[in-house]
N, C-alpha and C positions, 0 to 999 in steps of 0.2 A: 559305536557303530553308526556311521553317518547315513541318514536317511535321505534319499532323493525326494525333493518336493516336486510334485507334478503341478504344471501350470494348468489353468482352466483354458481350453481351446474353443474358440467361438468361430462360427461360419461367418463369412463376409455378410453384413446386413445394412440395411438402410435405416437410420434412426429417425423416425418421424418428428415433425413439430408438434408438441402436445397442445391440445386444446384446453389444458388446465391453466393456461397463462393468457394474459390480455391479448387483444388483437394486435396491439403495437409491438408487444413482445414477439408474438408469432411472426409478424413481418420482418422484424429485426433478424431472428434466426433463419428465415427462409432465405433473405437476401444475402446474409452472411455465408450461407452454406454453398452459395454458387460464386462468390467472389474469390479473388486471389487473396492469400495470407497477407495480413497487415505488414509483417516484417519480411525483408528479403533474406535469402540464404545467408548463413554465417561465413565470414571470411576465415582464413587460417589464422591461428593464434598470434603468430608473430607479424601479421600484415598490418601495420599501423595504419598505412593509407586506406586499406580496405575497411578497417574498422571505423575509421573517421567518416568514409562515405557511408557506411552501413548506419552509423549514429544519424547522419544527417537524413538519410531516407526514412529511418524510424521516426524521427521527429516530425517530419513532413507528414506521415501517416497519422500521427495522434493529432497534428494540428487540424485535421479534417473533422475531428470531434471537438465540440465546442465545450470544454471542461468548465467553463464560466457559468454554463447553464443560461447564457444570455442576460446575465446580471450586470454586465460592465456598467451600464448606466445607473445601476442602484448601489454600487459600491465605489468608495473612494479608495484607491490603491496607489501606494508610492513605494520607491526603492528606499531601503535603508540598509544600515549595517548593523549586525548583532555579534558580538564577541569577535569582530574583525570579519565576519562572514557577510557576503552580500545577501539580502533578504528582501521579501516583499512584506509590507504592512497592508492589510485589507479591512476595511470597516465599512458596515452598511451606512449609507448617508443618513443622518438623522439619529443615529444610534451612538450614545456617549460611550467613551472607551471603558468605563465601568470595571467591574471585577471580573468579567467573562473574558479569558484568554484562550485561544486555541493556537497551539504550536502544531502546524500542520506540514507534514513531510511528504513531498510529492512522489509520485510514481514514475515509472520509465524504464522497467526491467534492470534497473542499477546502471544503465549506461546512457539514458536519455530523459527528457521531461524537464531540462533546465531552461533558464531564461524566460522567454515569452510564455512558454508552457507553464513554468512554475507560477508565473503571475496568473494565469488563467485558473490554475488549480486554487489558488489563494482566493481569488474572487468567488469562486464557485463555492467553496467551503464557508467563506464569510456570508454568503446568502443563505446557505443552509442553516448555519448555526445562530445567525443574527447576533454576531459578536465579533469582537476584534480578533483578527488572524495574523499570526506571523509564520512565515514560510521560508526556511533557509534555501538559498539557491546554491546547494552544495556542489563540491567539484565531482566530476565523473572520469571513469576510464573512457578511452584507452590512455588518455594523457594522465590521469590521476586515479590509479586504482586504490583499492583497500590499504590502508585505513582512511583515506582522505575524506570520503562522504561522511563516515562515522564521526571522524574528528571534527568535521565542521558542524554537524548536528549537535555535538557535545559543547562546541564552543559557541554556538548560537544560542543554546539553551542556557548556558552559563551566562551569557550576555543578556539574555531576557530576564534573568533573576536579578539583574542589577537594577531593574526598573519595577518588577512586580513580585509578589510572593508567590511560592510554588503551589500554594493552595488555591490560586486563581487559575492555575493553568490545566488544561486538558491537552493532551497530546493525541494527534491522529496521524496515521499513516496508511496510504493506498499502495497495495502492490509492494513494489520495492520500497516504498515509504514505510510500509509495515514493518520490513526487515529492519530499517534503519531505526524506527520508533521503538522497537523491542530491544535492539541492541543498545540503544541509548538507555533504556532503563537499566540494562545490566551494567552499563558504565557508570551511571549515577550511583548504583549500589556500591560498586567497586571503588569509586572515588569519594563516597559518603557525601553526595551532593543531594539536597532536598528533591524528593520525587514530585511528580504532578499528582493532580487530584483524580486523574483517571487516564485511560488509554482507549483508543478507538482503533481497531485493526480491521481495514477493509480489503478482503482478497489478499491476505498478507504472504509475501514471499519469504517465508521463515526458514525453510529448508533448501540449502543451494545443493545439497547432495541428492535432491529430488527422489528420497526414498520412500515417500508416501504412496498409498495404493491408487489414489486418483491420478498420479502422473501416469499410470498404465491404463486404468479403466476409462479415463476420460480425454486421453490423447485423441485428438482430431474430433472429439464431441464438443470440446471447448471451441466455439468458432472465433474467439479473439486470439488466444494464445496458440491454439492449435497443438503444439508440442512442447517439450520441455526447453529450458534455456541453458543447457549445459555449457555450451561455448562461452556465453556471456558470463556465467557464473565463474568459470575459470578465469576469464579475462580480468573480471572484478576482484577476484581473490588474489591474483598476481602471485601464485605459488604458496599462498597460506592454505591451511588445512581446511576444506570446505565444511567439515564437522566442527570447527572451532565455534564456540558459542557467540563470539562477537561477529562472526561471518554467517552462520546460520543460528540465530538465537532460539530456535526451538530447543536446541540442545543446551541451553543454560540451566542454571539452577535456581529454582523459584521457592519462595516461601509465602507465608500469609501477609507479609507486608507489601508484596507487589500491587500496584495500584489497581483498582477496580477496572476490568478490561471488558470491552465489547468486541466480539468477533463477527465479521459478516461475511457471508459467501453464498454462492449459488450452488445448485445441484449439478450444474454442467461446467463448474469452475475447476480448471486443472489444479489450482491451489486448495481445493476444498480440503484435502487431507492435512495441509498445513493449519487451517483453522480448526479443525476438528481435534487434531493432535496437541495443539496449543491449549485449546479449552480444557482437555482432559489433563494436561500436565499442570495448569493453575489450579484446577479443581483438586487434584491430588494434593497439591501443595497447601490446600487451605486458603487460596486467595478467592476474591470474588470474580467470577468469570461469566459472561452471558454469550451464547451463540445464537445468532439469527440467520436462518437459512431462507433462502428464496428459490422457489420452484423454476427449474430450467435455465437459471440465470448463468450466463458464461461469466468469464473473468472480468471484474470491473463494473459490470452492469449491463442493461439492455440500451443505455444511452438514449432515453427519450420515452420510455414506457411508464404506465402508472406504477409498476413495481419500483421503478428508480425513485419515485416520489416517496413510496413507503420506506424504502431503504434510508433516504434522506431524513425522514420523520424519525426513525429509530436512533439515527446519529443525534439529532437534535434533543431527543427525548433523554438519551443517555448522558449527552453532555450537560443539560440542564439539570438532571438529577446530580451530577457529580458537582456542578457549581453551587447548587442549593444547600448542599451539605456544608459549604463554607460560610453560609449567612445565618 
């Protein structure tokens, strides 16, 4: 006998800005609650011109955020090629190349964040970890849907292994980059390629089926994402099953050999369930996994509050711990 599950029904309500966070974070939430959504409405699936225009507008909106953290003057950054994939190499000035390597995969909802935005991400990450960063400028839909982005990340990682040992590498991914970073781990296992020393997943987009609880409970509470990305997810997957582990790596098979993993999210992050469920999946598999949560933080952060500095400090702490095990 099938039981009908009854939803929880809530009356319309105003969600206040909490006084449990910094003044800067409070101001960000307050401003964002009255602003227009960062991303425009989605085009129809087959509207190539519409999606190209959407991507351009999305990238323009993201450029309003300085993902470099104002570190451009402190970081040397150059365009290189890894495994046939264009990439950026960023290193703090005065810091030797050394044994600390961060393979950083940029975000952008699996459709944006390339080019100069990728460069900005790489600079910001190099400033946070004070180490050498390699960031692949992977291909994107609508021109290049799945598996182009993942193939590029795999090729770039393999290219990096021609220059450094896997034990020198920590992989990091923000949002869509967290999807690709985790899918990269699954591909490395499948292809018997040496895995990195650690994995950092910040607000990771791990489930393109968007089946987690917070896709419902935090819809429009997250002032950055606002709502799910279903149309982009389908555009990216290009007919592939959204539950395929290489498309939604949350559904992958994990074991104790999975690299030590740090997951970061906020209590107002639409992708919070992704981080929570991935943490539990890794713990059940016997892998080392750490979940760091931030009060009232929306997707990606507050973009300039003290809490963002705390989050960056956690990233550096975890990366340094991974690298120190190699010495």
